[in-house]
Every structure is written in C-alpha cells, then in structure tokens.
N, CA, C and O of each residue as an XYZ file, in Angstrom:
368
protein
N      92.001     63.090    133.218
C      92.626     64.998    132.910
C      92.249     65.278    133.556
O      91.163     64.828    133.921
N      92.690     65.943    133.982
C      91.835     66.933    135.076
C      92.135     68.180    133.877
O      93.047     68.882    133.441
N      91.805     68.118    133.836
C      91.666     70.487    132.714
C      90.332     69.247    131.768
O      89.424     69.697    131.070
N      90.473     68.315    131.914
C      88.722     68.272    130.274
C      87.758     68.506    131.739
O      86.712     69.058    131.398
N      87.780     68.324    132.850
C      86.588     68.662    133.036
C      86.246     70.591    133.564
O      85.579     71.035    134.499
N      86.872     71.149    132.714
C      86.800     72.409    133.077
C      86.511     72.713    131.036
O      87.088     72.061    130.165
N      85.733     73.578    130.841
C      85.114     74.184    130.507
C      85.978     75.466    129.379
O      85.291     76.368    128.899
N      87.649     75.376    129.039
C      87.818     77.277    128.722
C      87.884     77.243    127.230
O      88.410     76.544    126.364
N      86.753     78.818    127.342
C      87.359     79.034    125.988
C      88.038     79.537    124.944
O      88.752     80.518    125.151
N      87.949     78.933    123.537
C      88.966     79.275    122.683
C      89.954     80.503    123.100
O      91.168     80.354    122.959
N      89.433     81.685    123.603
C      90.414     82.506    124.095
C      91.044     82.364    125.142
O      92.231     82.674    125.249
N      90.543     82.012    125.807
C      91.637     80.913    127.189
C      93.656     78.817    126.709
O      94.574     78.003    126.810
N      92.509     79.679    126.231
C      92.897     77.940    125.150
C      94.567     78.886    124.622
O      95.680     78.370    124.722
N      94.352     80.049    124.183
C      95.193     80.640    122.929
C      95.746     81.026    123.455
O      96.912     80.898    123.080
N      95.501     82.036    125.083
C      96.627     82.508    125.691
C      96.932     81.223    126.666
O      97.218     81.661    127.780
N      96.953     80.423    126.648
C      97.289     79.124    127.035
C      98.075     78.702    126.390
O      98.566     77.786    127.049
N      98.462     78.754    125.650
C      99.297     78.092    124.411
C     100.426     79.500    123.912
O     101.584     79.619    124.312
N     100.010     80.053    123.358
C     101.223     81.496    123.223
C     102.166     81.965    125.112
O     103.327     82.276    125.375
N     100.765     81.759    126.100
C     101.962     81.302    128.148
C     103.380     80.088    128.043
O     104.560     80.149    128.389
N     102.287     78.727    127.194
C     103.503     77.487    126.575
C     104.473     78.475    125.484
O     104.073     78.338    124.328
N     104.826     78.762    125.521
C     105.807     79.031    124.043
C     105.116     77.891    122.855
O     105.902     77.083    122.361
N     103.717     77.855    122.442
C     104.115     76.767    121.194
C     103.905     77.584    120.127
O     103.131     78.452    119.725
N     105.068     76.869    119.762
C     105.325     77.792    118.337
C     105.054     76.808    117.040
O     105.740     76.789    116.018
N     104.034     76.090    117.285
C     102.645     76.252    116.102
C     101.709     77.198    115.370
O     101.188     77.183    114.255
N     101.676     78.461    116.949
C     100.451     79.737    116.605
C     101.381     80.952    115.067
O     102.532     81.376    114.964
N     100.691     81.032    114.570
C      99.537     81.510    113.607
C      99.488     82.746    113.824
O      98.884     83.233    114.780
N     100.420     83.720    112.545
C     100.374     84.915    112.560
C      98.312     86.180    112.916
O      98.115     87.352    113.237
N      97.610     85.294    112.678
C      96.596     85.542    112.652
C      96.478     85.025    113.945
O      95.448     85.270    114.573
N      97.317     84.386    114.417
C      96.761     84.242    116.411
C      97.390     85.952    117.292
O      97.158     86.946    117.980
N      97.978     85.422    116.789
C      98.814     86.504    117.647
C      98.237     88.083    117.080
O      97.784     89.024    117.731
N      98.370     87.994    116.219
C      96.855     89.159    115.570
C      95.985     89.885    116.605
O      95.914     91.057    116.975
N      95.230     88.534    116.994
C      94.582     88.191    117.396
C      94.696     89.227    119.157
O      94.291     90.276    119.658
N      95.405     88.202    119.439
C      95.252     88.931    120.773
C      96.725     89.859    120.820
O      97.438     89.984    121.816
N      96.913     90.328    119.771
C      97.456     91.493    120.190
C      96.387     93.259    119.632
O      96.670     94.427    119.901
N      95.043     92.626    118.720
C      94.279     93.533    119.059
C      93.465     93.738    119.942
O      93.075     94.894    120.110
N      92.922     92.578    120.843
C      92.561     92.559    121.665
C      93.093     92.681    122.741
O      92.741     91.827    123.554
N      93.696     93.290    123.034
C      94.647     94.274    124.092
C      95.024     95.675    123.867
O      95.541     96.474    124.648
N      94.581     95.847    122.366
C      93.989     97.046    122.231
C      95.061     97.546    121.702
O      95.393     98.592    122.258
N      96.404     96.899    120.011
C      96.982     97.718    119.492
C      95.852     98.040    118.240
O      94.679     97.668    118.265
N      96.505     98.832    117.132
C      95.784     98.569    116.627
C      97.235     99.110    115.434
O      98.068    100.015    115.461
N      96.874     97.850    114.386
C      98.216     97.313    112.682
C      98.141     98.031    111.983
O      97.097     98.662    111.817
N      99.414     98.260    111.165
C      99.159     99.023    109.440
C     100.549     98.327    108.706
O     101.766     98.151    108.765
N      99.781     98.184    108.261
C     100.401     96.549    106.990
C     101.655     96.819    106.072
O     101.822     97.872    105.458
N     102.390     95.903    106.055
C     103.657     95.980    105.409
C     103.387     97.571    104.558
O     102.453     98.267    104.957
N     104.071     97.956    103.647
C     104.772     98.704    102.362
C     106.171     98.625    102.048
O     106.975     98.203    102.879
N     106.603     99.104    100.601
C     107.422     98.370    100.721
C     108.163     97.002    100.275
O     109.350     96.706    100.411
N     107.279     96.380     99.797
C     108.746     94.968     99.604
C     108.456     94.021    101.654
O     108.843     92.891    101.953
N     107.650     95.087    102.663
C     108.136     93.970    103.382
C     106.899     92.914    104.409
O     105.705     93.078    104.160
N     107.138     92.316    105.051
C     105.952     91.107    105.284
C     106.188     91.286    107.227
O     105.805     90.316    107.882
N     106.532     91.973    107.672
C     106.225     92.699    108.609
C     104.396     93.791    108.816
O     103.795     94.725    108.285
N     104.267     92.871    109.870
C     103.011     94.374    110.067
C     103.398     94.474    111.405
O     103.763     93.469    112.016
N     103.340     96.024    112.137
C     103.174     96.139    112.702
C     102.216     97.362    114.138
O     101.439     98.317    114.173
N     103.093     96.319    115.214
C     102.190     96.807    116.119
C     101.790     98.421    116.779
O     102.881     98.991    116.738
N     101.026     99.167    117.211
C     100.812     99.636    118.467
C     100.087    100.211    119.384
O      98.862    100.162    119.267
N     100.804    101.014    120.721
C      99.858    100.969    121.081
C     100.333    102.051    122.326
O     101.262    101.852    123.108
N      99.587    103.049    122.297
C     100.154    103.894    123.176
C     100.922    104.068    124.714
O     100.478    103.998    125.860
N     101.584    104.195    124.447
C     102.828    104.405    125.322
C     103.865    102.944    125.640
O     104.843    102.910    126.387
N     103.449    102.119    125.043
C     103.937    100.774    124.796
C     105.099    100.412    123.823
O     104.916    100.856    122.690
N     105.805     99.981    123.932
C     106.807    100.246    122.155
C     106.418     99.192    121.429
O     106.592     98.000    121.684
N     105.615     99.929    120.051
C     105.877     98.991    118.873
C     105.884     97.365    118.811
O     106.305     96.795    119.817
N     105.499     96.656    117.828
C     106.014     95.322    117.856
C     105.878     94.939    116.488
O     104.694     94.613    116.397
N     106.472     94.778    115.259
C     106.392     94.352    114.155
C     106.999     92.065    114.511
O     107.635     91.254    115.184
N     105.830     92.389    113.053
C     105.746     90.737    113.058
C     105.274     90.630    111.974
O     104.313     91.308    111.611
N     106.095     89.404    110.945
C     105.755     88.158    110.257
C     104.484     88.249    109.823
O     103.650     88.218    110.727
N     104.089     88.348    108.771
C     103.175     87.276    108.061
C     104.178     85.873    108.039
O     105.093     86.134    107.259
N     104.237     85.405    108.227
C     104.756     83.577    108.170
C     103.650     82.747    109.095
O     102.692     83.294    109.641
N     103.874     81.703    109.151
C     103.685     80.210    109.807
C     104.109     79.530    109.680
O     104.463     79.268    108.530
N     104.364     78.851    110.529
C     104.281     79.189    112.571
C     104.974     80.221    112.594
O     105.670     80.684    111.691
N     104.828     80.544    113.462
C     105.337     82.365    113.607
C     106.540     81.617    114.716
O     106.343     80.718    115.534
N     107.896     82.396    114.381
C     108.971     82.268    114.941
C     109.234     82.889    116.817
O     108.650     83.843    117.331
N     110.370     81.894    117.542
C     109.976     81.550    118.853
C     109.498     82.997    119.573
O     108.482     83.410    120.131
N     110.803     83.511    119.236
C     111.496     84.421    119.288
C     110.060     86.340    119.558
O     110.228     87.432    120.101
N     109.030     85.771    118.902
C     107.506     86.632    117.853
C     107.397     85.650    119.756
O     108.185     85.676    120.702
N     106.218     85.010    119.591
C     106.142     84.237    119.693
C     106.345     84.803    121.859
O     105.487     85.014    122.716
N     107.820     84.834    121.901
C     107.811     85.150    123.320
C     108.274     86.736    124.224
O     108.725     87.057    125.324
N     107.815     87.408    122.924
C     107.761     89.124    122.674
C     106.095     88.972    123.372
O     105.882     89.411    124.502
N     105.279     88.482    122.769
C     103.660     88.568    122.815
C     103.961     87.658    123.806
O     104.204     86.607    123.212
N     104.058     87.515    124.808
C     104.227     86.157    125.927
C     104.916     87.717    126.840
O     104.761     87.527    128.047
N     105.155     88.210    126.743
C     105.560     88.826    127.794
C     105.187     90.402    127.556
O     105.545     91.469    128.056
N     104.660     90.161    126.959
C     103.359     90.988    127.039
C     101.815     90.840    127.270
O     100.862     91.548    126.945
N     101.902     89.913    127.806
C     100.182     89.309    127.796
C     100.857     88.865    130.290
O     100.153     89.022    131.287
N     101.649     88.598    130.242
C     102.372     88.157    131.404
C     102.986     89.655    132.177
O     103.238     89.749    133.379
N     103.107     90.512    131.379
C     103.333     92.205    131.716
C     101.805     92.790    132.263
O     101.454     93.477    133.223
N     101.005     92.044    130.962
C      99.227     92.975    131.411
C      98.883     92.447    132.677
O      98.322     93.056    133.588
N      99.353     90.983    132.665
C      98.377     90.490    133.789
C      99.214     90.822    134.856
O      98.808     91.748    135.558
N      99.721     90.576    135.002
C     100.831     90.990    136.663
C     100.826     92.595    136.810
O     101.439     92.915    137.828
N     100.377     93.567    136.183
C      99.580     95.050    136.792
C      98.032     95.255    136.591
O      97.338     96.271    136.634
N      97.731     93.912    136.353
C      96.642     93.757    136.094
C      95.419     93.244    137.865
O      94.302     93.288    138.381
N      96.943     92.789    138.006
C      97.111     91.909    139.954
C      97.297     92.836    141.032
O      96.735     92.985    142.117
N      98.503     93.582    140.275
C      99.219     94.485    140.897
C      97.445     95.619    141.591
O      97.156     95.555    142.786
N      96.548     96.506    140.582
C      95.948     97.160    140.722
C      94.969     96.513    140.747
O      94.393     96.376    139.668
N      94.436     95.920    141.846
C      93.297     95.494    142.050
C      93.613     95.544    144.492
O      92.703     95.187    145.240
C-alpha cells in the first residue's frame, strides 16, 4: 500500500476523510475543522440541536450535533476546504 510509506498527521487524515465525503464523520470532527479555519460557534437555543458557525465575510453554517453527520453537512464543509485550498493556491 503506497500510503503506508507516508506519515500523515491526524489533521491530514481528517481533511482527507472530509474530501472523500466520509459519512462516518462526527459533529466534533467537523466542528474542529471549522474552528481551526477561523470559524466561531454559538450553542443552540430554544430546543434546537444546531450549532451556528460564523466567520467574517463568509456565510454562516448550521450543524446539528448528530453522529454520524448527514452527507449534506459533510459536503458543505468539503466545499469550504476546497474553496480555501483554491484561494490559497491563487495567492501564491
């Protein structure tokens, strides 16, 4: 196995799982990625299960605290990562 010769960090493995649309991802993992990318979160109020993640200049993201995470939420986070990677490459 080719990947066996690489020492990927936990962060890299998590990003790879999101990019591969792994549907076994948990809320805590997606929240970790969003926070590391500069998003802040607010806890749900009024009986809601959705945490709101905000970042200046970006649309807010509502994630339910469920596991495993629904594919549409994984796709939203995947799109944020891809967009961030593309913007980073264009700045270089």
